[in-house]
C-alpha positions in Angstrom: -181.9 95.0 98.9 -179.7 98.0 98.2 -179.0 100.1 101.3 -176.5 102.5 102.6 -177.1 101.4 106.2 -174.4 99.5 108.1 -175.3 95.9 108.9 -174.3 94.7 112.4 -174.7 91.6 114.5 -175.8 90.9 118.0 -176.6 87.4 119.4 -176.2 86.2 115.8 -179.1 88.4 114.6 -178.6 90.9 111.8 -179.2 94.5 113.0 -178.4 98.0 111.8 -176.2 100.8 113.1 -177.9 104.0 114.3 -178.7 106.0 111.2 -178.2 109.6 112.4 -175.0 109.3 114.4 -171.4 109.0 113.3 -168.8 107.4 115.4 -166.9 109.6 117.8 -163.3 108.3 117.7 -162.6 109.7 121.2 -165.3 107.5 122.6 -163.6 104.2 121.6 -160.3 102.5 122.0 -158.8 99.7 119.9 -156.5 97.1 121.5 -155.1 93.6 120.9 -157.2 91.1 122.9 -156.7 87.6 124.1 -158.0 84.9 121.8 -160.3 83.4 124.5 -162.1 86.8 124.7 -162.3 87.1 121.0 -163.5 83.5 120.7 -166.3 84.0 123.2 -167.5 87.2 121.5 -167.5 85.5 118.1 -169.4 82.5 119.4 -172.0 84.8 121.0 -172.6 87.3 118.2 -171.2 86.3 114.8 -173.3 84.4 112.2 -170.2 82.1 111.8 -169.7 81.2 115.4 -166.6 79.1 115.0 -163.1 80.5 115.7 -160.5 80.4 112.9 -156.8 79.6 113.1 -156.1 83.1 114.6 -152.8 85.0 114.7 -154.0 88.3 116.1 -157.3 89.4 117.6 -158.2 93.0 118.1 -161.1 94.5 120.0 -163.1 97.7 119.9 -164.1 99.0 123.4 -166.4 101.9 124.3 -165.9 104.4 127.1 -167.4 102.0 129.7 -164.9 99.3 128.7 -167.5 97.1 127.0 -166.3 95.1 124.1 -168.4 96.1 121.0 -166.4 94.7 118.1 -163.7 92.1 117.2 -161.4 91.6 114.2 -159.6 88.3 113.9 -156.5 88.0 111.6 -155.9 84.3 110.8 -153.8 81.9 108.8 -155.4 81.1 105.5 -156.6 77.5 104.7 -153.9 77.3 102.0 -151.0 79.5 101.0 -152.6 79.9 97.6 -155.0 82.4 99.1 -152.0 84.7 99.8 -150.2 84.2 96.5 -153.3 84.5 94.4 -154.6 87.8 95.9 -151.4 89.5 97.2 -148.7 88.5 94.7 -146.4 87.3 97.5 -144.9 83.8 97.1 -144.3 83.5 100.8 -147.7 83.0 102.5 -146.2 84.3 105.8 -146.2 87.8 104.2 -150.0 87.8 104.2 -153.0 86.7 106.3 -156.8 86.7 106.2 -159.2 88.9 108.0 -161.3 85.9 109.1 -163.8 87.6 111.3 -165.0 91.2 111.5 -168.0 92.1 113.7 -169.4 95.2 115.4 -172.5 95.3 117.4 -175.4 97.6 116.7 -174.2 99.8 119.6 -171.5 101.2 117.4 -172.5 104.2 115.3 -172.1 104.6 111.5 -168.5 104.6 110.1 -167.5 102.3 113.0 -166.2 99.6 110.6 -163.7 101.8 108.8 -162.5 103.4 112.0 -162.0 100.0 113.6 -160.4 98.2 110.7 -157.9 100.9 110.0 -156.7 100.9 113.6 -156.8 97.1 113.7 -154.3 97.0 110.8 -151.9 99.2 112.8 -152.0 96.7 115.7 -151.6 93.8 113.2 -148.4 95.4 111.8 -147.0 96.0 115.3 -147.7 92.4 116.4 -146.7 90.8 113.1 -144.5 93.1 111.1 -143.8 90.4 108.5 -147.4 90.6 107.3 -147.7 93.1 104.5 -151.1 92.3 103.0 -154.5 91.1 104.3 -157.1 89.1 102.2 -160.8 89.1 103.2 -164.0 87.8 101.7 -167.5 89.2 101.8 -170.6 86.9 101.6 -173.5 88.4 99.6 -175.6 85.5 101.0 -175.3 87.1 104.4 -176.1 90.6 103.0 -172.4 91.6 102.7 -170.6 93.0 99.6 -167.7 94.6 101.3 -168.6 98.3 101.5 -166.2 98.9 104.4 -163.4 97.3 102.4 -164.2 99.6 99.4 -164.2 102.6 101.8 -160.7 101.6 102.9 -159.6 101.3 99.3 -159.0 97.5 99.3 -158.4 96.0 96.0 -161.4 93.9 94.7 -159.6 90.9 93.3 -162.2 88.4 92.3 -165.5 86.6 92.9 -165.0 83.0 94.2 -166.8 80.1 92.7 -170.2 79.1 94.2 -169.8 76.0 96.3 -171.9 73.5 98.3 -171.6 73.9 102.0 -172.9 71.7 104.9 -174.9 73.0 107.8 -176.1 71.8 111.2 -179.3 73.8 111.6 -178.5 77.3 110.5 -174.8 77.0 111.3 -172.4 76.5 108.3 -169.5 74.1 108.9 -166.2 75.3 107.5 -164.6 73.2 104.8 -161.4 73.1 106.9 -163.3 71.5 109.8 -164.8 68.8 107.5 -161.5 68.1 105.7 -159.8 67.5 109.1 -162.4 64.9 109.9 -162.5 63.2 106.4 -158.7 63.0 106.2 -158.1 62.2 109.9 -155.7 65.1 110.2 -154.3 66.5 113.4 -157.1 68.2 115.2 -159.8 66.0 113.8 -161.0 64.9 117.3 -161.6 68.6 118.2 -163.4 69.1 114.9 -165.7 66.1 115.7 -166.3 67.7 119.1 -167.4 70.9 117.4 -170.1 69.1 115.4 -171.2 67.1 118.4 -171.6 70.3 120.4 -174.0 71.5 117.7 -176.3 68.5 118.4 -175.2 65.7 116.0 -174.6 62.2 117.4 -171.1 61.1 118.2 -169.4 58.5 116.0 -170.1 54.9 117.0 -167.4 52.8 118.5 -165.0 51.9 115.7 -166.7 54.1 113.1 -164.3 55.8 110.8 -164.6 59.6 110.9 -165.2 59.9 107.1 -168.0 57.3 107.3 -169.4 59.1 110.2 -169.7 62.3 108.1 -171.4 60.3 105.3 -173.9 58.9 107.9 -174.6 62.4 109.2 -175.5 63.5 105.7 -177.6 60.4 105.0 -179.5 60.8 108.2 -179.9 64.6 107.5 -178.0 65.8 110.5 -175.8 67.6 108.0 -177.7 69.4 105.3 -176.2 70.7 102.0 -176.8 74.2 100.8 -175.5 76.2 97.8 -173.3 79.2 98.7 -173.0 82.0 96.2 -169.6 83.2 95.2 -167.8 85.5 97.7 -166.1 88.8 96.9 -162.4 88.6 97.5 -160.5 91.8 98.6 -156.9 92.6 99.4 -155.6 95.3 101.7 -152.1 96.3 100.6 -150.4 97.5 103.8 -146.9 98.3 102.6 -145.2 99.9 99.6 -144.0 96.5 98.4 -147.5 95.0 98.7 -148.8 97.8 96.6 -146.1 97.2 94.0 -146.9 93.5 93.9 -150.6 94.3 93.6 -150.2 96.3 90.4 -149.8 93.0 88.5 -153.0 91.6 89.9 -156.7 92.1 89.0 -158.4 95.1 90.5 -162.1 94.8 89.7 -164.8 97.5 89.9 -166.4 97.7 93.4 -169.8 95.9 93.5 -172.8 98.2 93.7 -175.4 95.8 95.1 -176.0 92.1 95.8 -175.8 90.9 92.2 -175.9 87.7 90.2 -172.4 87.2 89.0 -171.3 89.4 86.1 -170.1 87.2 83.3 -166.9 89.2 82.6 -165.6 89.0 86.2 -163.1 86.2 87.0 -164.0 83.3 89.3 -161.6 81.7 91.7 -162.0 78.8 94.2 -162.4 80.0 97.7 -159.9 78.6 100.1 -160.7 80.4 103.4 -163.8 80.6 105.6 -163.9 84.4 105.9 -167.4 85.6 105.2 -168.4 89.0 106.4 -168.1 92.7 105.6 
């Protein structure tokens, strides 16, 4: 569906911003917030309730002090995300906007107001970060209009991929790879899945065999995820200079089937929103 309305989320339900009211900047403040606060807000409201490997979390507060929005800047799953979409060889010079959510209490234009100010806080907290990559998921009704409004470079459309879900919750590829490979943090990743209602591994059961069993017993269900739109915000003069050598695609107009002339890239980060 093509619409000019702003999609929002509350209690993990898609809602809409108030149509006839624009945000009053004087009615809101934007501040860096503790990760525990951001994590709780994301778990309560976002359609992807897991919390990423965050570096900086920023909150949007109304006059009463109520938290009505969160942006989470995080470490990408691989450094290739940064080099591919920003042009920086050093992944520390970029990050991903892994979560962006405003509730339906925030009027129209709230996203662009919030994101622009969140970038200022990011630069103050992490001055070495010069570019931010983000993805929008058309499967969730997002094509990145707020990113277009803020003049982000539309870099690519990622390849479609098969994801695993518990109920209606998509499990990040990073969580699954930790379990399969027995990497540091795999015990916590197992706990995340168990908290969603799947049975714990049996005594002596290898984590990767446990995942296979969950799929075989249909605790984990596969679904096909459409390609995501990849965007890059160039926050410094050097980032803009690097970006001139990279693709800058036309902004999407609707929720389309992939255009055959647009490049496809693998997606390396769980950053679906916008």
